[in-house]
C-alpha positions as CSV (number, residue, x, y, z in Angstrom):
1,M,0.4,0.0,0.1
2,S,1.1,3.7,-0.8
3,K,2.1,5.6,1.8
4,T,2.7,8.8,-0.6
5,F,0.0,11.2,-0.2
6,A,-1.9,11.4,-3.5
7,S,0.3,12.3,-6.3
8,A,2.5,14.0,-3.9
9,G,5.7,11.7,-5.2
10,D,4.5,12.0,-8.8
11,L,7.0,14.4,-10.1
12,A,8.2,13.2,-13.5
13,E,7.0,14.9,-16.3
14,K,4.6,13.1,-18.7
15,R,4.6,12.6,-22.3
16,S,1.8,14.2,-24.3
17,S,0.0,12.4,-27.4
18,F,-2.6,14.8,-29.7
19,T,-4.7,12.1,-31.7
20,E,-7.3,13.0,-34.5
21,I,-10.9,11.1,-33.1
22,G,-12.8,12.3,-36.0
23,P,-12.8,15.1,-38.8
24,G,-11.1,18.4,-37.4
25,L,-11.6,16.8,-33.7
26,W,-8.5,15.6,-31.4
27,A,-7.5,14.8,-27.8
28,F,-4.9,15.9,-26.3
29,T,-3.6,13.1,-23.7
30,A,-0.9,13.0,-21.5
31,E,-0.3,9.6,-19.8
32,G,-3.1,9.7,-17.6
33,D,-2.9,13.2,-16.8
34,P,-5.8,15.7,-17.2
35,N,-6.7,15.4,-20.9
36,S,-8.3,18.2,-23.1
37,G,-10.5,18.1,-26.4
38,V,-10.2,20.4,-29.4
39,I,-13.2,20.8,-32.0
40,I,-12.3,22.9,-35.3
41,G,-15.2,24.2,-36.8
42,D,-15.3,26.2,-40.2
43,D,-14.2,29.7,-39.1
44,A,-13.7,28.9,-35.3
45,V,-12.2,26.5,-32.7
46,M,-13.7,25.2,-29.4
47,V,-11.3,23.4,-26.6
48,V,-12.8,21.6,-24.2
49,E,-11.0,21.4,-20.6
50,A,-8.5,24.3,-19.6
51,Q,-5.8,22.3,-18.2
52,A,-4.6,23.1,-14.2
53,T,-2.2,25.9,-15.5
54,P,-1.4,28.3,-17.8
55,R,1.9,26.6,-18.5
56,L,0.2,23.1,-19.4
57,A,-2.5,25.1,-21.4
58,R,0.0,26.6,-23.6
59,K,1.1,22.9,-24.4
60,V,-2.4,22.3,-25.7
61,I,-2.8,25.6,-27.7
62,E,1.2,24.2,-29.1
63,E,-0.5,21.3,-30.6
64,I,-3.9,23.1,-32.0
65,R,-1.5,25.7,-33.7
66,R,0.2,22.4,-35.4
67,V,-2.9,22.0,-37.5
68,T,-4.6,25.1,-37.5
69,D,-4.5,28.9,-37.1
70,K,-8.0,29.5,-36.5
71,P,-8.9,31.6,-33.5
72,I,-10.1,30.1,-30.4
73,T,-13.4,31.3,-29.3
74,H,-15.1,28.6,-27.2
75,L,-13.7,26.8,-23.9
76,V,-16.0,24.2,-22.7
77,L,-15.6,23.0,-19.2
78,S,-17.2,19.8,-18.2
79,H,-17.1,20.5,-14.3
80,Y,-15.5,22.8,-11.4
81,H,-12.4,20.9,-10.6
82,A,-8.9,23.0,-10.6
83,V,-7.3,20.8,-12.8
84,R,-9.4,21.7,-15.7
85,V,-10.2,24.8,-15.0
86,L,-7.3,27.1,-13.9
87,G,-5.1,27.4,-17.0
88,A,-8.4,29.3,-18.7
89,S,-6.9,32.3,-19.1
90,V,-4.5,31.9,-21.8
91,Y,-6.7,30.6,-24.4
92,G,-8.6,34.0,-25.0
93,A,-12.1,32.5,-25.7
94,R,-14.8,35.1,-25.7
95,E,-17.2,32.2,-24.0
96,I,-16.2,29.8,-21.4
97,V,-19.0,27.5,-20.8
98,M,-20.0,25.5,-17.3
99,S,-23.2,24.1,-16.6
100,G,-25.5,26.0,-14.3
101,T,-24.6,23.7,-11.6
102,A,-21.3,23.7,-12.1
103,R,-21.0,27.4,-11.8
104,A,-22.6,27.1,-8.4
105,Q,-19.8,24.7,-7.5
106,V,-17.2,27.1,-8.6
107,A,-19.0,29.7,-5.9
108,E,-19.4,27.2,-3.0
109,R,-16.6,24.8,-3.2
110,G,-14.0,26.2,-5.9
111,Q,-11.3,28.0,-3.5
112,E,-11.3,24.9,-1.0
113,D,-11.0,22.6,-4.2
114,W,-8.2,24.7,-5.4
115,E,-6.0,24.4,-2.0
116,S,-6.8,20.8,-1.9
117,E,-6.0,20.1,-5.1
118,F,-2.7,21.8,-5.3
119,A,-1.5,19.8,-2.3
120,R,-2.0,16.5,-4.0
121,F,-0.4,17.3,-7.5
122,P,2.8,19.3,-6.8
123,R,3.7,18.5,-10.5
124,L,0.6,19.7,-12.2
125,F,0.9,23.0,-10.5
126,Q,4.2,23.9,-11.8
127,G,4.1,27.4,-12.6
128,H,0.7,28.2,-10.2
129,D,1.8,31.9,-9.8
130,E,0.7,33.1,-13.4
131,I,-3.2,31.7,-12.2
132,P,-5.0,34.6,-12.2
133,G,-7.9,33.5,-10.0
134,L,-10.7,31.3,-9.9
135,T,-12.2,30.5,-13.2
136,W,-15.6,31.9,-14.4
137,P,-17.8,31.1,-17.2
138,T,-19.4,33.9,-19.0
139,T,-22.1,31.6,-20.2
140,T,-23.9,28.9,-18.1
141,F,-26.8,26.2,-19.3
142,S,-29.4,24.1,-18.1
143,G,-29.9,20.9,-19.6
144,S,-28.3,21.5,-22.7
145,M,-27.6,23.8,-25.7
146,S,-25.7,24.3,-29.1
147,V,-22.7,26.1,-30.6
148,W,-22.5,26.7,-34.3
149,L,-19.0,27.0,-35.4
150,G,-19.9,28.0,-38.8
151,N,-22.4,25.3,-39.9
152,R,-20.5,22.7,-37.0
153,R,-23.1,22.3,-34.7
154,V,-21.7,21.2,-31.1
155,D,-23.9,20.3,-28.5
156,I,-23.1,20.6,-24.8
157,M,-25.4,18.5,-22.5
158,Q,-25.9,17.0,-18.6
159,L,-26.7,13.5,-19.3
160,G,-26.6,13.1,-15.1
161,R,-24.4,13.6,-12.2
162,A,-21.5,10.8,-12.1
163,H,-17.9,12.7,-11.1
164,T,-19.5,15.8,-9.9
165,A,-23.4,17.3,-9.8
166,G,-22.6,19.5,-12.7
167,D,-20.9,17.4,-15.3
168,A,-21.5,18.1,-18.8
169,V,-20.5,16.5,-22.1
170,V,-19.6,17.5,-25.9
171,W,-21.2,15.6,-28.4
172,V,-20.6,16.6,-32.7
173,P,-23.0,14.7,-34.3
174,D,-21.6,15.3,-37.6
175,S,-18.9,12.8,-36.3
176,E,-20.6,11.0,-33.8
177,V,-17.9,11.7,-31.5
178,M,-17.9,12.6,-27.6
179,F,-16.0,14.6,-25.2
180,T,-17.1,13.3,-21.8
181,G,-14.9,14.8,-19.4
182,D,-14.0,12.1,-15.9
183,I,-17.7,10.7,-16.4
184,V,-15.4,8.0,-18.6
185,E,-11.6,7.0,-17.9
186,Y,-9.7,4.7,-19.9
187,H,-7.1,2.7,-17.9
188,S,-7.3,5.3,-15.4
189,A,-9.1,5.5,-11.6
190,C,-12.4,7.5,-11.7
191,Y,-11.9,10.1,-9.2
192,C,-15.3,9.8,-7.1
193,G,-14.4,12.0,-4.4
194,D,-17.1,14.3,-5.3
195,G,-19.2,12.1,-7.3
196,H,-22.4,10.4,-7.2
197,F,-22.1,6.6,-7.2
198,G,-26.0,5.8,-7.4
199,D,-26.0,8.1,-10.9
200,W,-22.9,7.3,-12.5
201,G,-24.5,4.4,-13.9
202,E,-27.4,5.7,-15.5
203,T,-25.5,8.5,-16.8
204,L,-22.7,5.8,-18.6
205,D,-26.2,4.3,-20.3
206,N,-26.8,7.9,-21.4
207,I,-23.8,8.0,-23.0
208,A,-23.8,4.6,-24.7
209,A,-27.3,5.5,-26.0
210,F,-25.5,8.1,-28.4
211,D,-23.4,4.8,-29.8
212,P,-20.6,7.1,-29.9
213,A,-17.9,6.2,-32.8
214,A,-15.2,7.8,-30.4
215,I,-14.9,9.1,-27.3
216,A,-12.2,11.5,-25.6
217,P,-12.1,10.4,-22.0
218,G,-11.3,12.7,-18.7
219,R,-8.0,10.2,-18.5
220,G,-6.4,8.1,-20.5
221,D,-5.7,7.3,-24.4
222,A,-8.5,8.5,-26.9
223,L,-11.2,5.9,-27.5
224,D,-11.1,6.1,-31.9
225,T,-13.2,2.8,-32.3
226,R,-16.5,1.9,-31.1
227,E,-14.8,-1.2,-29.6
228,K,-12.6,1.0,-27.5
229,V,-15.4,2.8,-26.2
230,A,-17.6,0.3,-25.1
231,V,-14.3,-1.2,-23.1
232,A,-13.7,2.1,-21.6
233,L,-18.1,2.1,-20.6
234,A,-17.5,-1.1,-19.3
235,N,-14.2,-0.5,-17.3
236,T,-15.2,2.5,-15.8
237,R,-18.7,1.0,-14.9
238,D,-16.9,-2.0,-13.2
239,F,-14.4,0.3,-11.3
240,V,-17.5,2.7,-10.0
241,E,-19.6,-0.3,-8.9
242,S,-17.1,-2.7,-7.6
243,T,-15.5,0.8,-5.1
244,Y,-19.2,1.5,-3.9
245,R,-20.1,-2.0,-3.2
246,A,-17.2,-2.9,-1.3
247,A,-17.8,0.5,0.8
248,A,-21.6,0.0,1.4
249,R,-21.3,-3.5,2.8
250,V,-19.6,-2.3,5.4
251,A,-21.3,0.8,6.1
252,A,-24.6,-1.4,6.0
253,R,-22.9,-3.3,9.3
254,G,-22.0,-0.1,10.7
255,G,-18.0,-0.6,10.2
256,S,-15.7,2.0,10.2
257,L,-13.7,4.3,7.1
258,K,-10.9,2.4,7.6
259,E,-12.9,-0.9,7.2
260,A,-14.2,0.4,4.1
261,W,-10.6,1.1,3.0
262,E,-9.8,-2.1,3.6
263,A,-12.8,-3.6,1.8
264,V,-12.5,-1.6,-1.2
265,R,-8.9,-2.4,-1.6
266,A,-9.5,-5.8,-1.1
267,A,-12.1,-5.5,-4.5
268,C,-10.2,-3.4,-6.6
269,D,-6.7,-4.1,-6.4
270,P,-6.7,-7.0,-8.2
271,K,-8.4,-5.6,-11.0
272,F,-7.2,-1.9,-11.3
273,S,-4.1,-1.2,-9.1
274,D,-2.0,-0.5,-12.4
275,Y,-4.5,2.0,-13.4
276,A,-3.0,5.4,-13.7
277,I,-3.3,7.6,-10.6
278,Y,-5.2,4.7,-8.4
279,E,-2.9,5.4,-5.3
280,H,-4.3,8.5,-5.5
281,C,-7.7,8.6,-5.7
282,L,-8.4,5.4,-3.3
283,P,-8.9,7.0,-0.3
284,F,-11.2,9.9,-1.4
285,N,-13.2,7.6,-3.4
286,V,-13.6,5.2,-0.1
287,A,-14.5,8.1,1.7
288,R,-17.0,9.0,-0.5
289,A,-18.5,5.7,-1.4
290,Y,-18.8,5.3,2.9
291,D,-20.6,8.7,3.1
292,E,-22.8,8.4,0.2
293,A,-23.9,4.7,1.6
294,R,-24.4,6.3,5.2
295,G,-27.2,8.9,3.7
296,I,-24.8,11.8,3.0
297,E,-26.0,12.7,-0.4
298,T,-23.9,16.0,-1.0
299,P,-20.5,15.4,-1.3
300,R,-18.7,16.9,1.4
301,I,-16.1,19.9,0.6
302,W,-12.5,18.7,0.6
303,T,-10.2,21.1,1.9
304,A,-6.3,20.5,2.3
305,A,-6.8,20.1,6.1
306,R,-9.9,17.4,5.2
307,D,-7.5,15.7,2.9
308,R,-4.8,15.6,5.6
309,E,-7.0,14.3,8.1
310,M,-8.6,11.7,5.9
311,W,-5.5,10.5,5.3
312,E,-3.6,10.1,8.8
313,Q,-7.1,8.2,10.0
314,L,-6.4,5.7,7.0
315,Q,-3.1,5.1,7.9
316,A,-3.6,4.6,11.5
C-alpha cells in the first residue's frame, strides 16, 4: 500500500499525445494526466477542458497551432475541478461555458478545491503563480445548449450526475464523437471524491445510447473506435460499482472508514491497481462511497486540512 499522499510523489513529466478522433476533432492526452479536447469548425476552434495551469494550457495551444490557425473562441469546462479549469486565462476565448450547477460549485467550493488539489498534484501546478484566480464561466446552461462553429454544430449537455453534480459532455453529431470529461476514463482510476455513485451507471447508459464512434475520455488514451468506447464504458462502470459495493457493505453493518478502505482495496486492487492515479484516488473514493452509503447525499467539501485528516486516519 502506498504511503505517499495522493500524487505528492509523482514528479516525472508526462509525455503528451495529440490524436485525431474524427474530422477536425482532437484529443490531447498525457499518460493519465487530465485530457483536453479540440473541435475545429469552419471559422473557429472550441477547446474542451482548460488544464490546471497556463503553463499546461500552452502545451494544448501549441498542438492546436500545428493543425489550424483559426481563433479559439469557445472553452467548455465539463466541471469545476481545479485541474480542469485554472489554465483558462491563456486561451483568450470569448465564451467560457459551464453548466449552471458547475458554476454554483465554483462559488460553493472552488477555492477550497484549488487549495486541496494544489497539495495533491504538485507537478500539475508548477507555474501556478500565473493563475489569475478562480475560473468563472461567461455562459451557463441547464440541460443542453448548442454552439455553431460555422456550419458545425456542437451540443453541450448534462446527461446526469457522475464525477460531480454539474458534469457536462460535448457531442459533435456530424462525426458521432463525444468528449465526456471524467465521467469516462480509460485505464485510469475514476476520481469519485465529489461523485454520485448511485447515478453514475445511468449516466454511462445515457452516453452509450448515443453510440459514439469515438470518445475523448477525461484521462487515458483517446478511444478512436466503438470497440474501445465499449471497453472504456464497461471498465468505468466496473470501477465505480466495485468501489461502492465494497464500501456500502461495510457501512451497512456499522463498520468504520478504515474497514471500508480495506474492503475496497480487497475488491479493487486485483483489477485496477495498475491504473493511472489509482493510489491517488482511492482514499477519496472510499471516503465518498462510505458517506453516500450512509445517506450523505451531497459530497462534503474537500479542503487541504480534511485531505490530510482523512489520510492520517486511513494510515493509522
